[in-house]
C-alpha positions in Angstrom: -0.1 -0.5 -0.2 1.2 3.6 -0.7 2.0 6.1 2.0 -0.9 8.1 2.2 0.3 12.1 1.9 -0.8 15.1 4.3 -4.5 15.9 3.7 -5.0 19.6 2.0 -8.0 21.2 3.2 -10.5 22.1 0.3 -10.7 25.7 -0.4 -14.7 26.2 -1.5 -13.0 28.8 -4.2 -11.4 25.7 -5.6 -13.7 22.8 -5.1 -14.9 22.6 -8.4 -18.2 20.8 -9.9 -18.7 18.6 -12.9 -21.9 17.9 -14.3 -22.4 15.0 -17.0 -25.0 15.0 -19.5 -27.2 12.9 -21.9 -30.3 13.6 -23.5 -31.2 16.0 -20.5 -34.4 17.2 -19.1 -35.3 19.9 -17.4 -33.9 18.5 -14.3 -30.7 19.4 -15.3 -31.4 23.0 -15.1 -32.8 22.6 -12.1 -30.0 20.8 -10.6 -27.8 23.7 -12.3 -29.8 26.5 -10.6 -28.6 25.3 -7.4 -25.1 24.6 -8.2 -24.5 27.6 -9.8 -24.7 29.1 -6.0 -21.7 27.7 -5.4 -18.2 29.9 -5.5 -16.4 27.3 -7.3 -16.2 26.7 -11.2 -19.3 24.6 -12.3 -19.0 22.8 -16.0 -21.2 20.3 -17.5 -20.0 18.1 -20.1 -22.8 17.3 -22.4 -21.8 13.6 -24.1 -23.4 13.9 -28.1 -26.6 14.9 -27.5 -29.0 14.9 -30.0 -30.9 17.7 -28.4 -28.9 19.2 -25.7 -29.5 22.2 -23.4 -27.3 24.8 -22.4 -27.1 25.3 -18.9 -26.3 28.8 -19.3 -23.9 31.6 -18.9 -23.2 30.8 -15.6 -21.7 27.5 -16.3 -18.4 26.2 -18.6 -20.0 23.6 -21.0 -18.2 21.2 -22.8 -19.6 19.4 -25.7 -18.7 15.6 -26.9 -19.1 15.6 -30.8 -20.8 12.2 -30.0 -21.2 9.5 -27.4 -17.8 8.4 -25.8 -19.6 7.1 -22.3 -19.9 8.3 -19.1 -15.8 7.9 -17.7 -14.5 10.1 -21.1 -17.0 12.6 -19.8 -16.2 13.0 -16.5 -12.4 13.4 -17.4 -13.4 15.7 -19.7 -14.8 17.9 -16.7 -11.4 17.1 -14.1 -9.3 18.4 -16.9 -11.7 21.6 -16.9 -11.4 22.0 -13.7 -7.9 21.6 -13.5 -6.9 24.3 -15.6 -9.4 26.4 -14.1 -7.2 25.8 -11.0 -9.6 23.5 -8.7 -7.8 21.0 -6.3 -11.5 19.0 -5.8 -14.2 18.4 -7.8 -17.7 16.9 -6.8 -19.7 14.9 -9.6 -23.2 15.0 -10.5 -25.5 13.0 -13.4 -27.4 15.2 -14.7 -30.8 13.4 -12.9 -29.5 14.6 -9.4 -31.0 16.9 -7.1 -29.7 18.8 -4.1 -30.5 22.1 -2.0 -27.7 24.6 -1.3 -26.3 23.3 1.7 -25.0 20.4 0.0 -22.0 21.6 -1.2 -21.0 23.4 2.1 -21.5 20.3 4.2 -19.7 17.6 1.9 -16.4 20.4 2.1 -16.9 20.3 5.7 -17.7 16.4 5.8 -14.1 16.5 4.1 -12.4 18.8 5.9 -13.1 17.1 9.0 -12.1 13.5 8.1 -8.7 14.0 9.0 -9.6 14.5 12.9 -11.0 10.9 13.1 -8.0 9.5 11.3 -9.7 9.0 7.8 -7.7 9.9 4.9 -10.7 11.0 2.6 -10.0 9.5 -1.2 -13.7 9.9 -1.8 -17.0 11.4 0.3 -20.1 11.0 -0.8 -23.7 11.3 0.8 -24.7 8.1 2.0 -27.7 5.7 0.1 -28.3 8.1 -2.6 -32.0 6.7 -4.3 -32.1 2.7 -3.6 -28.7 2.0 -3.0 -27.4 0.7 0.5 -24.0 1.1 2.0 -22.4 -0.9 4.1 -19.4 -0.1 5.8 -17.4 0.5 9.5 -18.6 3.5 11.4 -15.7 5.9 12.4 -17.9 9.0 14.0 -20.0 10.2 11.3 -18.6 8.5 8.2 -18.9 5.4 7.2 -16.6 3.7 6.0 -17.2 1.4 2.1 -15.6 -0.2 -0.5 -17.3 1.9 -3.3 -20.2 4.8 -3.6 -21.7 5.8 -6.6 -20.2 8.9 -8.0 -22.9 11.3 -8.4 -22.2 13.3 -5.1 -19.5 12.2 -4.7 -16.3 14.3 -4.3 -12.8 14.0 -5.4 -8.9 15.6 -4.6 -7.9 16.2 -8.3 -4.6 15.3 -7.3 -5.8 11.5 -5.9 -7.2 10.9 -9.0 -4.2 12.0 -11.2 -2.3 9.0 -9.3 -4.7 6.7 -10.6 -5.0 8.0 -13.8 -8.1 9.7 -13.4 -11.6 7.6 -14.8 -11.1 4.6 -16.4 -12.2 4.8 -20.1 -11.8 1.5 -21.2 -15.0 0.7 -19.6 -17.3 3.4 -20.5 -19.7 3.4 -18.5 -21.2 1.3 -15.4 -18.3 0.4 -12.8 -16.5 3.6 -13.2 -16.7 5.1 -9.9 -16.2 1.1 -9.0 -12.7 1.3 -10.2 -12.2 4.6 -9.0 -12.9 3.6 -5.6 -10.9 0.5 -5.3 -7.7 1.8 -6.8 -7.6 5.0 -4.3 -8.3 2.6 -1.5 -5.2 0.6 -2.8 -3.3 3.8 -2.6 -4.5 4.3 1.4 -7.2 6.5 1.1 -10.8 6.1 2.5 -14.0 5.6 0.8 -16.5 7.3 2.8 -20.2 8.6 2.6 -22.0 10.6 5.1 -25.9 11.4 6.1 -26.6 14.3 3.5 -30.0 15.4 1.7 -29.6 14.3 -1.8 -32.1 12.7 -4.1 -30.7 10.6 -7.2 -32.8 8.6 -9.6 -31.6 5.3 -11.0 -33.0 4.9 -14.5 -36.3 3.5 -15.0 -35.9 1.5 -11.9 -39.1 0.0 -9.8 -39.7 -1.9 -6.7 -40.8 -5.7 -6.9 -41.8 -6.8 -3.8 -41.3 -10.6 -3.5 -42.6 -12.0 -0.3 -41.2 -10.4 2.7 -38.2 -8.8 0.2 -38.4 -5.6 -1.9 -36.2 -5.9 -5.0 -35.2 -3.4 -7.6 -35.8 -3.9 -11.1 -33.3 -1.5 -13.2 -35.1 -0.6 -16.2 -32.0 -0.7 -18.0 -31.7 -0.7 -21.9 -29.9 -4.0 -23.2 -26.7 -2.2 -23.8 -26.4 -1.3 -20.0 -26.9 -4.8 -18.8 -24.0 -5.4 -21.1 -21.8 -2.9 -19.4 -23.1 -3.7 -16.3 -21.9 -7.2 -16.6 -18.8 -7.3 -18.5 -17.3 -4.4 -16.5 -18.9 -6.1 -12.5 -16.8 -9.1 -13.7 -14.0 -7.7 -15.2 -13.3 -5.6 -11.9 -13.7 -9.2 -9.7 -10.9 -10.8 -11.6 -8.5 -7.3 -11.4 -9.3 -7.4 -7.8 -10.4 -10.6 -6.5 -7.0 -11.2 -5.1 -6.8 -8.2 -3.1 -10.7 -8.0 -2.3 -11.6 -11.8 -2.2 -14.9 -10.8 0.0 -15.6 -7.8 -2.2 -15.0 -10.1 -5.2 -17.5 -13.1 -4.3 -20.5 -10.1 -3.1 -19.8 -8.7 -6.8 -20.4 -12.2 -8.3 -23.6 -12.7 -6.2 -24.6 -9.4 -7.1 -23.9 -9.9 -10.8 -25.9 -13.3 -10.8 -29.1 -11.6 -8.9 -28.9 -8.9 -11.3 -29.2 -11.0 -14.3 -31.7 -13.3 -12.7 -34.3 -10.8 -11.9 -33.9 -9.3 -15.6 -34.7 -12.1 -16.6 -37.7 -13.4 -14.8 -39.3 -10.1 -14.5 -37.9 -7.3 -16.4 -39.1 -5.8 -19.7 -37.6 -6.4 -23.2 -36.3 -9.7 -22.0 -35.6 -11.1 -25.0 -32.8 -8.4 -26.1 -32.0 -8.0 -22.5 -31.1 -11.3 -21.6 -28.7 -11.7 -24.6 -27.0 -8.6 -23.8 -25.9 -10.0 -20.4 -24.7 -13.1 -22.0 -22.3 -11.2 -24.4 -21.4 -9.3 -21.3 -19.9 -12.4 -19.7 -18.6 -13.6 -22.6 -16.4 -10.6 -23.1 -15.6 -10.4 -19.6 -14.1 -14.2 -19.6 -11.6 -12.4 -23.3 -10.9 -9.5 -21.0 -12.3 -7.3 -23.6 -13.2 -3.7 -22.9 -14.2 -0.7 -24.7 -17.2 0.6 -26.4 -19.6 -2.3 -27.6 -19.7 -2.3 -31.2 -22.5 -0.8 -32.9 -23.2 -3.8 -34.8 -24.3 -5.2 -31.9 -26.0 -2.5 -29.7 -29.8 -2.3 -30.1 -29.9 1.1 -28.6 -28.2 4.4 -29.2 -26.2 5.3 -26.1 -23.6 2.3 -24.1 
């Protein structure tokens, strides 16, 4: 494990906000209206939308000419943040919603973490949307293994140590890979209780006896990437994190079974899952070929 350098307390003026966007609706404007009250740079990266929404003159707008995936969109935002002199960044998906207290409270949580013996690599809101994190308590913080990047705060210097977000994953697992690699360098993956709303695609709950499970409603390509990338990350990190790897394989199997039994458009989604397994075994990364893609976005 690499020794952890001294923590730099973030100055709000040097904490940039990066929002990734693809075929956005009016929720993007609602989010940007709140974020523009922040003193640091606000950057919106549109990932090749056919009809992008101009976020307004208060923000820097970066447009990709075609869809490259969320990892590339995030990295475009990181480059703009560094060019603006930022030291830290908070990333958002377009379907997130926060109030004016979120960013100040998140920065304060980062600043206070070293006082309880923590070295923050990521600080994120706990339990965004339908996601539930598990871990160990350290004061107000929960130390966990991985968090969703939307609403999460990162140090740009720490991200540079791991070469930023891994674009070969394209979309799913991008945040997981970053968390795992930051942890390997000795940083803590943390979450705290903050008011945060995040919509997980077209997800819907399903009651199975005494348990409630989540059907994501994702298109076939997303099922391909979720399956492939989870299994690729298991291959990469299983020896160092066997418990996480076992849990991830179990989660992947359960997700595939729920899709096969209860989701819509199973005739396309189940084969996409199968291709994801095949390509993970082959070690294939990068975007799915257009020839096999039943929907436009990765």
